[in-house]
N, C-alpha and C positions, 0 to 999 in steps of 0.2 A: 678374686683379690683375697690376698692373705690377710685375713684379719689378725691384729694384735691389740693388747691392752695398753692405751695411752696414757691411762691414770690409775691409780688405785688407792683407796684409803681403808684402814683397817676401821670395821664399825663393830667389833664384838670380839669376845674371845677367840671364835674361828671364823668370824664372816667378813668378806671383803666386800667392797663397793667397787666396779669396775666401769671403767669407760672404754669403750673401744672404738677402733679407727673408724668403724663404719656408722658411728654417731649413736650407737646405741649402748645403754647404760643398764647396769643390774646389780642385783645384791646376792651373794650366796652364803651360804653357811656351811662349812666343810667340816664340822666336827664329825659328823657319822663317817664320811669318808677317813678320816685320820685316826678313826677307829680300827679300823680294818688295815691299816697301812702297814709297811714293812720298816725295817730298821732307817732308811731315810726318812720318813714320815714322823718317826717318833718323837723326835725333838719339837715338832710342829703341836705337839698336843699341849704343850705347855704354852699358854697364852700370852707371854712375854715374849717367847721366841718366835711364835706366829705373828707378833705385832712387829716384828722386824723384815718383815716382807718389803721387797721393794721390785723394781722392773729391771728386766735385763733383757735388751734387745726385745721389747713388747712382752715379756713372759713373767707372771708372778714369779718369784726366785725369793729361796731364805738363803742366810749365810753358809749353811751346810752344803750349799749346791742343788737342794731340791727345788724342781720346777713344774710349771703346769704348762701345758701347750694351750696358747692364748685360741687358737683356732678351735679346739676340741672345746676349752670352756665355753666359748660362744655357741657352739652347736648345742651342747647340754642344756645351757640357760636358755636359749632360744626355744628348744623341745621343751623344757619344764614350764615356760610360761615367764620366767624371772628376766626378760628383757623388756626395755621400753625405749624410745627416742629419748635422747638426751634433750634438753631444752637449751635453746641457743643463749650464750650468755653475751 
């Protein structure tokens, strides 16, 4: 199954809360990753620009075209213990 992000919420300067299509939920701070990024990641260091995150076909994306592979985010967050099952609403 190809996992995508179904909802995102900016919850800090460089932190996202992500709801995945498999029913899992987690938060991840991308600050340290952005510190090592290249020219596409540079604008995301600005918290106001980072806060412009939106979903494009299930991938967290920013106005400059920078995006993150949702399946890779899910895999990394699961490995790091950042995911839990979202509660039914």
